Structures are given as C-alpha cells and as structure tokens.
N, C-alpha and C positions, 0 to 999 in steps of 0.2 A: 365658594363665594368669590374668590379672587378672579377666577375665569369669567364668571358672569359680570363682574365689575369691569374687566378689561373689554369684554364684548360690548357692554353698554357704553363705555368710553369711546369705543371705535365707531359707533354708529354715526356721529356727526362728521367723521372724516370725509365721506363723499361730498357732503354739503360744503365743507371747508375747501376741498379741491375745486368745486364748482365756483365758489366765490373768488378764489384766487385766480382762476382762469378768466372769470368775468372782469375782475378788477384790473388785471394786467392788460386786458383788451380795451376797456373803456374808461378806466380810472373813475368809476362812479362811487360816490360817497356811500350810497346804500349797499353796494357790493363790499366795501371796506367794513361797514358795520355788520353786514351779514357774516363776514369772515370772523370778526371779533366775537359775534354771537356763537358761532360754531366752536371757536376756541374755548369760550366759556362753557359750552356744553361738554367738552372733553374734560376740562379741569373740574367742573362741578361734580362730576361722578366721583372723583377722588376726594374732593372736599367733603362730600356727604359721607363717604366711608370713614373719613377722619373725624366726623362729629359735627360738621357744618350743618345748619338747619336746611333740610330739603325744601322747605316752603319758600326759600329765597331763590331757588334755581330757576324756575320758569318765569317769574316776573322780571328778573334781570335779563334773561335771554330774549324774551319778547320785547321788553323795553328798549334794549339795544337795537333790535331790528326795526322797531317802530321809529326810533329816533333817526336811524339811517334813512328811512323813507321820507320823513319830514325834511331832513336836511338836504336830501337830493332834490326834493320838490322845490325848495328855496333856490336851488342852483339851476335846475333844468325847466321848471314850470310844466312838467309833463303830468298829465292827470293820473297816470299809472302810479307814479311815485307818491302822490298824496293819498291815493286809494290804498296803497300798500301800508302807509303809515297809519291810516285810519283803521284798517282791518286788524293790523297787529296791535294797535292801541286798544281796540275793543277786546281782542283776545287777552291782552294784558289785564284789563279791568275785570273781565270774566274770571281769569285765573286767580286774581287777588280776592275777589268776592267768594269764589269756591274754596279757596284755601282758608279764608276767615271762618267759613261755615264748619270746617273740620275741627 
C-alpha cells in the first residue's frame, strides 16, 4: 500500500512543474493557484492515509484552481481566465453534489 500511495502522490508532480515554469515565465495568479492545487494533491494523498476525510480532497483542489482563474480574470480581463474559473467552479459543484450522494 505504501508504494501505491507514493505513486499516487507523485502523479501531480508534472502538473506542479508545469505551473512552476508557467508562473516563473508570466507571474500569473492562476498559475500560482494551480501550483498550490498541485501541492495540495501531493499532500492530500498522505493526509487521506493518515485518516483525513477523502471527500475533502477534490473540492479543495478544484476550488483552489477555480479561485485562481477568477482572480486572474480580475487582473487580466482575458476571457480564457473567466472560462477556466467557471469550468472548474462547475466541476467543484458537481464533485460536491456527487460526494454528498455517496
């Protein structure tokens, strides 16, 4: 089980590296929040193994990414950023509804 947990915790590492490179290039708020979301994905794996409720994992990760999109839209006024926030916000609502049904 420990090897599987380590593998699961390592899956957000490429995403984290992507957001680090994007943030260092353009200093975008959404890239910063994407990196925070990837770090949460790594830490949440170990938290769940320690007894943390797993139903808290996806809403926090999606909410952090959605917040980054909305904050970046407030700064840049690019349609892509508001679309990112809306799509991730809808995914957050869907995840919460599905987790409540379980």
